[in-house]
C-alpha positions in Angstrom: 0.0 0.0 0.0 0.9 3.6 -0.3 0.8 6.3 2.4 -2.1 8.8 2.5 -1.2 12.2 1.1 0.7 14.5 3.4 2.7 17.8 3.4 6.4 17.3 3.8 8.8 19.7 5.6 12.6 19.3 5.9 13.7 21.9 8.5 17.4 22.6 9.2 17.3 23.8 12.8 15.6 22.8 16.0 13.9 26.2 16.1 12.3 25.5 12.7 11.1 22.1 14.0 9.5 23.7 17.0 7.8 26.3 14.9 6.3 23.6 12.7 5.2 21.5 15.7 3.5 24.6 17.3 1.8 25.4 14.0 0.5 21.9 13.2 0.3 20.1 16.6 -1.5 16.8 16.5 -1.7 16.9 12.7 2.1 16.6 12.4 4.5 13.7 13.0 8.3 13.8 13.0 10.3 11.5 10.9 13.6 10.1 12.4 14.9 6.8 11.0 11.5 5.8 9.8 11.9 2.1 10.4 8.6 1.9 12.3 6.9 5.1 11.1 7.2 4.5 7.3 5.6 1.0 7.5 2.7 2.3 9.6 2.2 5.1 7.1 2.3 2.6 4.2 -0.4 0.5 5.8 -2.3 3.7 6.6 -2.2 2.9 10.3 -0.8 6.4 10.6 -2.1 9.2 8.4 -0.5 12.4 9.5 -1.3 15.5 7.5 2.2 16.8 8.0 5.6 15.0 8.1 8.5 16.9 9.6 11.8 15.2 8.6 14.5 15.5 11.2 17.3 14.1 9.1 18.7 17.5 8.0 18.4 19.1 11.5 21.7 20.3 12.8 23.0 19.0 16.2 20.7 16.1 16.8 23.0 13.2 15.8 25.8 13.6 18.3 27.3 11.0 20.7 29.5 12.6 23.3 31.3 11.8 26.5 30.5 13.9 29.7 31.9 13.6 33.2 29.2 11.3 34.4 28.5 9.3 31.3 27.3 9.7 27.7 24.9 12.0 25.9 23.4 10.4 22.8 21.5 12.6 20.3 18.0 11.5 19.2 19.2 11.2 15.6 22.3 9.1 16.4 22.0 6.0 14.3 21.7 2.7 16.2 24.7 1.3 14.2 26.8 4.2 15.4 26.0 3.4 19.0 26.6 -0.3 18.4 30.1 0.3 16.9 31.2 3.0 19.3 34.3 2.2 21.4 33.1 5.0 23.7 29.8 3.3 24.3 31.5 -0.1 24.9 33.7 1.5 27.6 31.2 3.8 29.3 27.9 1.9 28.8 28.7 -1.8 28.2 25.1 -3.0 28.8 24.0 -0.7 25.9 26.8 -2.0 23.7 25.9 -5.6 24.4 22.2 -4.9 23.6 22.5 -3.1 20.3 23.2 -6.2 18.1 19.9 -7.7 19.3 17.9 -5.0 17.7 16.4 -6.2 14.4 18.9 -6.5 11.6 22.0 -4.5 10.6 20.1 -2.9 7.7 17.5 -1.6 10.2 20.2 -0.4 12.6 22.0 1.4 9.8 19.0 3.7 9.4 17.1 3.5 12.7 17.9 6.1 15.3 18.5 5.9 19.0 16.0 8.5 20.1 13.4 7.5 17.5 13.2 4.0 18.9 12.8 5.3 22.5 10.2 7.9 21.5 8.2 5.3 19.6 8.2 3.1 22.8 7.3 -0.2 21.2 6.7 -2.7 24.1 8.9 -5.2 22.2 11.7 -2.7 21.8 15.0 -3.4 23.6 16.1 0.2 24.2 13.3 1.3 26.5 14.0 -1.5 28.9 17.8 -1.1 28.8 17.7 2.7 29.2 15.3 2.2 32.1 17.7 0.0 34.1 20.6 2.4 33.3 18.7 5.3 34.9 18.7 7.2 31.7 17.4 10.8 31.4 15.7 12.4 28.4 16.2 16.0 27.4 12.9 17.3 25.8 12.5 20.6 24.0 9.0 22.0 24.8 7.4 25.2 23.5 8.0 26.8 26.9 11.6 25.6 27.3 13.5 22.4 28.0 12.9 19.5 30.5 15.0 16.6 31.7 12.8 13.6 32.3 13.9 10.4 34.1 13.2 7.1 32.4 10.8 6.1 35.1 8.6 9.0 34.1 9.3 9.0 30.4 7.4 5.8 29.4 3.7 6.3 30.1 1.7 3.6 28.2 1.5 1.7 24.9 3.4 3.8 22.3 3.1 6.8 24.7 5.9 8.8 26.3 6.4 12.2 27.9 7.1 13.7 24.5 3.9 15.6 23.6 2.6 16.5 20.2 4.4 19.9 20.2 7.6 18.5 21.8 10.9 17.2 20.5 13.3 14.7 22.1 16.8 16.2 21.8 19.1 13.7 23.5 19.4 10.9 26.1 21.8 10.9 29.0 23.3 7.5 30.0 25.1 7.8 33.4 28.1 5.7 34.3 27.6 2.5 36.2 28.4 2.7 39.9 31.5 0.8 41.2 30.7 -2.8 41.9 28.0 -3.0 39.2 27.2 -6.0 37.1 24.9 -6.0 34.1 23.3 -8.3 31.6 20.7 -8.4 28.8 19.1 -11.5 27.2 16.1 -12.0 25.1 14.4 -14.8 23.3 12.9 -14.6 19.7 12.0 -17.3 17.2 14.6 -16.1 14.8 17.5 -13.6 14.9 16.1 -10.2 14.2 12.4 -11.0 15.1 10.6 -9.2 17.8 11.5 -10.8 21.1 8.9 -12.8 22.9 10.5 -11.8 26.2 13.6 -9.8 27.1 15.3 -9.0 30.4 17.7 -6.2 31.3 19.5 -6.1 34.7 21.9 -3.8 36.5 23.1 -4.9 40.0 25.3 -2.9 42.4 27.1 -5.2 44.9 29.0 -4.5 48.0 31.0 -7.6 48.5 28.4 -10.4 48.0 25.5 -8.3 49.1 23.2 -6.5 46.7 23.1 -2.7 47.4 20.7 -1.8 44.5 19.0 -3.7 41.8 17.2 -2.6 38.6 15.3 -5.1 36.4 13.2 -4.4 33.4 11.4 -6.6 30.9 10.2 -6.1 27.4 7.3 -7.8 25.5 5.4 -8.4 28.7 3.3 -5.3 29.0 2.4 -1.9 27.4 6.0 -0.7 27.6 9.2 -1.5 29.6 8.0 -3.2 32.8 10.1 -2.6 35.9 10.2 -5.7 38.2 9.9 -3.8 41.5 9.0 -6.8 43.6 12.0 -8.7 42.3 14.3 -5.7 42.9 13.1 -5.5 46.5 13.7 -9.2 47.0 17.3 -8.7 45.9 18.3 -5.6 47.8 20.2 -6.1 51.0 20.5 -9.8 50.4 23.7 -11.9 49.9 23.9 -13.3 46.4 23.3 -17.1 45.9 21.7 -19.5 43.4 18.6 -20.1 45.6 18.0 -16.3 45.9 18.3 -15.7 42.2 15.9 -18.6 41.5 13.4 -17.2 44.0 13.7 -13.7 42.5 13.1 -15.1 39.0 9.9 -16.7 40.2 8.8 -13.5 41.8 9.4 -11.6 38.6 7.6 -14.1 36.4 4.6 -14.7 38.6 4.1 -11.4 40.5 5.8 -8.5 38.7 4.4 -9.1 35.3 1.1 -9.9 33.6 2.2 -10.8 30.1 -0.2 -10.8 27.1 -1.1 -13.8 25.1 -1.1 -13.5 21.3 -0.4 -15.6 18.2 3.3 -15.7 19.0 3.2 -17.0 22.6 0.8 -17.8 25.4 0.7 -16.0 28.8 2.2 -19.1 30.5 5.0 -19.4 27.9 6.0 -15.8 28.4 6.0 -16.3 32.2 8.3 -19.3 31.7 10.6 -17.3 29.4 10.7 -14.4 31.9 11.7 -16.8 34.8 14.4 -18.4 32.8 15.8 -15.2 31.3 15.7 -13.4 34.7 17.7 -16.2 36.4 20.2 -16.2 33.6 20.7 -12.4 33.5 21.0 -12.1 37.2 23.6 -14.9 37.3 25.6 -13.1 34.6 25.3 -9.7 36.3 26.5 -11.2 39.6 29.5 -12.8 37.9 30.4 -9.5 36.2 30.1 -7.5 39.4 32.3 -10.0 41.2 34.9 -9.6 38.5 34.8 -5.8 38.5 
């Protein structure tokens, strides 16, 4: 199919983008990498009257090191993040996750901020940025806001970026000393949407968990934080029996996964339990080796 007719703009500056968003509001959509947006337009699931192309906007594609971590521009290509030695050194969980996203051809074009703003529940980046305590810099008509990941993802395909707002960049802070991290997902084929995925960051003091952050994908309307599982880990000495108990808590209390043509609710719970146990074990091992 072909998209419905629309008016196309190719602004060169953020100020121009904001003027267009203010003028057209809900009738406009911004185009970043287009790997999700263009197919939805082609199937006429999305029929914006106005498309604002961000690909020529100056200053949105940067990836830079700051004192406490990284700032990644909304238009930074996923392949750039994947291949960056800076990301591998300062945000190893992010570097490990990137090859799991779709296929190389998709990552060549897809953007870091575009995936996060789209907030697909099966997307890897929202879950990973959530456990990394990421922050989002949003340009609004009245100024700029920094929004924490816990407040950024609201519901299915909905974020704190409003119809007249623009996501500028994402801040990824450094991991604390003594941290371990891991990401795993299960899909039927490499590059398919994951049936379940788990991202974990643990901060250990000796063998005791000081802080835990767990998030799952493909089990809800967005990235799902496993708060009960986190609470069961914190303050406890690490051991195989604890990790198994936490995996069971995550799978049977923290999440209420959907059933669809790809997997039943029980199968997703099973995957969540197995993947949570595996990622926790890997994160503990990495923290111990730090």
